[in-house]
N, C-alpha and C positions, 0 to 999 in steps of 0.2 A: 917497521917494528921487527925487533929480533925475535928469534925462535924462542929464546928464555924468557921474554916478555910473554910470549903467547902461553905458554907452558904455566906461567904463575896465574896470568886471570882465569885460565880454565879450571885450575885448582882451586881458586877462590869462589868461583860459582859451584863447583860441585859440594864444597864445604857448606856454604849456604843453603844449597837445595836439601842435603841430607838434614840440617839442622831444621828447617822448616817442615820437612816431611816427617820427623819424630816429633816434634812438637803437636802437630796436627793428629797424628796417631793416638799420642798420650790424651788429648781432650777426648777423642771420640770413645776411647775405652772408659774413661770416667763417666761419662754419660750413660753409658750402657750399664755399667755397674749399679747407677742409681736409680734406674729405670725397673719398673715390676714386669715380672714375665705376662706375656699376653698369649692367649688363645687363638687360633685362625677360627672365625665364625663358618659352621657349615650351613650349606643351603638347607632349607625345610625340606624334607621330603615325606609324602604322603605314605604312611605305613599300610599295608594290606590287613586284611582282616585274618586273625589268627584264633587259636584255640585257648590263648591265653588269658588268665583274668582279667577284665575289664576295669580301667581305672576310673573313678568317679569324674565326670565331666564338669568343668567349671561353666560357669554361665557363658553363653554363646552371645557373640555380636551377630546383630541381624541386620542385614541391608536388603534393598530391593532391586531386584532386575526384571526387565521387561522381556517377555517371549513372546511368540505370534499370536498367543490367543488368550493368555492372561498374565497375571502380576505376581511373581513369585518371590518369597523371602530368601536371602542368600544366608546361609548358616558360615561363619568362620569357627574351625575350631580352635580352643584357646592355645594349643602347643603348634599346630601344623599351621593355622592359619590359610588352611587350602578351603576354597569356596565349594559346599555343596548345595545344589538346588532343591528346595520344597516344592514338589508338584501337590496341587490342590485336587481332591477328587469332587464328586456332585456337593454342593452346599446347600445352603438356605437360599430359598427362591424369592421369599419377601423381604428378607432384612439382609443387606449387602454388608455383613459386618466381618471384621477378620479375626485370625487366631494367633495368638502369640505362643512363642516355642515353649513356653512350660504347660501348655495345655489349657489354660484359661482363655477369657475372650479380652479382646481389646476390640475398642471401636475405630475401624479403620476401612476404607471403602475398597475392599478387596473381594470383588466377586468372584465366583467359583466356575467350574466349567457347566456347560449344559447338564440339567437335570430335571427331574420329575418332583411332583409335590402332591400331597393329598390330604385333607382334614374333615372334619366333623364340626361344626358348631353347634350347640345347644344355646336356642335364643327362647328367652321366656319373656313375652311380651303380653302388654293388656291393650286391647284396642280401647281408642278414645274416639267419642261423637261429640259432635257440638249438641246433638240430641238424640235420643234413641228411643221414643216411647213404645210403651206395653199398653196403656189403657188411661183413659183419664175417669178420675172418680168425681162425682158431684153428690153433695151432702148437703141437706135443707132441713129446717123444720117446719116447712108446709106452710109457711106465713110470711115470715120478714127475713130469713136469712138463708144463704146458699154459699157454699165454698167450693173452689174447685181445684183440683189437684192431678197433674201430669205424673203419672208414675213410670218410671223408665228403667228398662233393663239394666243389671247391674254387671260392669264389665270385670273380669277377674283376669289375672294373669294365666298365659296357657303357654305349654310347651312347643316350640314349633322348629322342627329340625332343619339345617342346612347343611347341604354338602358341596366341596368345591374340590377340584383337581386341576392340575396345569403342567405345563413343560416350558423350562427356560430353554428356548432353542439357541441362544447365544448369550454373550455376558449382559445384554441390553434387552432383547426382545424375546417375548415368550408368548403363551397361550393359555387361557382358562376359561373354563366353565365350571357354572355355580348353579345349584338347585335349590329351592326355599319353599317350604310349605306350612300354612298357619291354618289351623282349624280351630274355632271358639264356638261353644254351646253354653250359653249361660243359663242357669236353673231356671226352671218355670217360675212365672209368678201366678198365684192363686188369689182370687178375692171374691167376696160376696155382696150384694147390695146391703146397704143398712135395713137393719129390723124394723124400722118405723116406717119404711115403705115409701119415703119421701127421696130418697138417692136413686143414683144412677150409676151405671158402669157401662162406659162407652169406649169401644175400641177406637183406635185410629182411623181417620175418613178415607176411606177408599170408594170414592165416587158416591153413588146414592145407597151403597149398600148399609144397610142397619142392623147390627146384631146386638145391640145394647139392650140391658136387661136392668129392671127396676125391682123384680119380684124377690122378696126375701127368700131364701133357702136353694136359689140357683147358684152354681157355681160357674165363675169365669176363669179360663187358665189361658196364659200365653206363653208362646215360646217363641226363640229367634235362633238363629246360627249365622255365621258367617265363616267363609273358607277361602284363601288366596293364596296363590303361588306364583312363583318367578323363576325363569330360566334364563341364564345369561350365557353369552359365547363372545368373548374379546380377546383382542390382542393386547400385549402388556409390555411398557415400556420402563425401565427403572433407571435411576443413577443418583448420584450423590454429591454432596457440596458440604466442606468442611465436616461436620459430625452428623449431619442431616442425610436420611435416605429418602428419596424421591420415588413415587411411581404413579403412571398414568395408564390407564385402560380404556378403550373405546371398543364398541362391538354392537351387539343387537341384543335385544331383551324381548321376551314374550311373557306376559303377566295376564292373571286372570282372578278376579274377585267375584264371588258370589256371595249373596244375602237372602234370608228367608225370613218369614213371620207366619207363625200361626196360633190362630186364636180359636177358643171353643167354648160354648154356653151350652152347659148340661142341667136339666131341670131336678128337682128334688128326687125322682124316680129313678135317675142316671140316663134319661134319654137326651140325646143330642139335639137342641134346640136351635144352633147358630154356630156357623163355623167360617172362618175366613183363612184362606190358603194363598199367601202371596210369596212369591219369588221372582230375584231380579238380579242381573249381574253384567259385567262387563269385561272383555278382553281384547287385548290389543299387542300390536308387534312393532317395533320400532326401535330407533337409536339409544343407547346409553352410554355413559360417560363417567368415570369413576377417577379420583385421586386419593392417592396415598402419603402420607409423611410420618417419618418416625426419628426419634432421638432419642441416644443412648442415657440412661440414668446411673446405671452401675453395671458392673459385670454382668453379661448375659442379660440385661433387663434393659427395655427400652419403652419411652411413652410413645403411642401411636394414634393417628387420627384417621380416619377414612370418610369420604363423601362419594355420592353417587347421584345423578339426575338421569331420569330415563323420560322420553316423550314417545308415548306410543299412539298408534291408532288403528281403531278397530270396530266392534258393534257391540251395541249395549240391546238388551232385551229384558222383557218383563212378564210375567203369567200370573194372572189372578182367578182363582176359582173359590167363590163364596156361596154360600148357602143360609137362606132365612126361612123362619118357619118350619124348621127340618121335623118338629115334632108335631105337625099338623096335615093333615090329609091333602091340602095343597101347598107345598113349599115354594119358593122363588129362588132361583140358581142364577147368578151371575157370573160370566166369565169373561175375561180379557187378555189380550194379547198384544205386545208392541216390539218393535225392533227398529234401529236406526243405526246409523254412523255416530261414532262419539270420538273424544281425544280423551287420553289417560295420561296424567303426569304424575310422577312419584319422585319424591326427594327422600335420602336417606344419609343418615350420618351416625358415625361411630366414633367414641373416644374411649381408650383403654391403655393397658398395660401389657406388653409382651414379654416372654421368657423364651431365649433360644438356646437350646441345650448345649452344654460343653464347649467342644471345639465346633468350629463353625464348619470345616469341611471334612466331616466323617462320611464314610458310604451312608449311614442311617442318622439322621439328625433330627430330634424332636423340637416340638415348640408348641407353645400355649398362650393362649390370652384371654384375658376378662375384662369386659368393655361394657359400657352403657351405649345402648342402640335407640335411636328414634327414627320413626317413617312416616311419611306424609303423602296420603294417597287422596288428589284431589278430584272433587266432584263425583263421588261413587256413591253416596248416600248412606241412608242406615235399614233398618230391617223394615222400616214401612215406607220408605222413601227414596226416590231417585235424586235426590237434592241433598247436598250436604257433603262434608267430607270425612274421612275416617284416619286416625292417626294410630301409630303403634309404638309403645314406649316399654321399655325393659332393661334387662340385663342379658349379656350374652357370655358365653364360655366356649372355648375351642380346643381342640388338640389335633396335632398333624405330625406329619414327618416329611423329609426331603430325601430324597435318595438319587 
């Protein structure tokens, strides 16, 4: 190929290359002219706190992160999207509920750090007996008619305080101590034999003691009393499943119950003619087990139930002092004492409503409850006998605080 032909080929290649480049540049320029201008996105940077006026925060997004000893929500700021951890301070010891970021209550299983709690419970309970006789009344016409009536002491509702305190050692395990005392003294019962002289007033039987009266004008008076108290020391463990909170506690209980009966017969002149003074009681020490469950029904409100069973081993005792014909020159006196090993079993049940104040994990968090309560004390007798059972039933209200 000659030099002239080579030069012509080079010129043709140069022309086509220049035209192609010009057309490409024209197309790119047109596309850029039709496109909208764009700004470069700057990375979000957390701004330090300043004295400038605060902007109103928009609703926060909440996630959950796990730390070594608690679960804490992570709050994302609406503009910076930088996570900040919310640390819980001591909170509710009994109800493992959570806290929403707006200051209300939400029903989540978010336990708080170790904390103390204490409260006072006002129980208003009435004792219930299978029977609790004061005396027996016989009425007759002296010929063909007799009627018998057993008159019993009237049990009324009485105030009984209960105090509890405890500490949550970690998210699940705690320790609790409880003290409760009940005292009941029914009103005295007074009666007189029928005026026709054919009736009789007879106290409950105490062996061969006879302080009955048939004399019109004589006055018979009977009184009874009941006291009971318990002390519980136990370890507690709690957990949750779905919206339910559960707890179980086990430990030891000391319980004591004492009952008394006093009857007196006074003649028309006011002289003591007969008297029966009888006292008996039972005390025991042994294991106790309780269970607790609650479920939220509204913000800060939940239904709960609590049950307890105790099996105590101890001693039973009784003491009798009776006097017959005390208004005569030769009265007759009877004394009797007894003591034995015995077994005491106690069952308890509560069902009620609990309120937990405001935010779950404040330094001071109040709570309150109202509930029905029933107790069953097996084999503790009544005022005049060691045979029989005693029950307690009534309402309970409590207030307390966690810190």
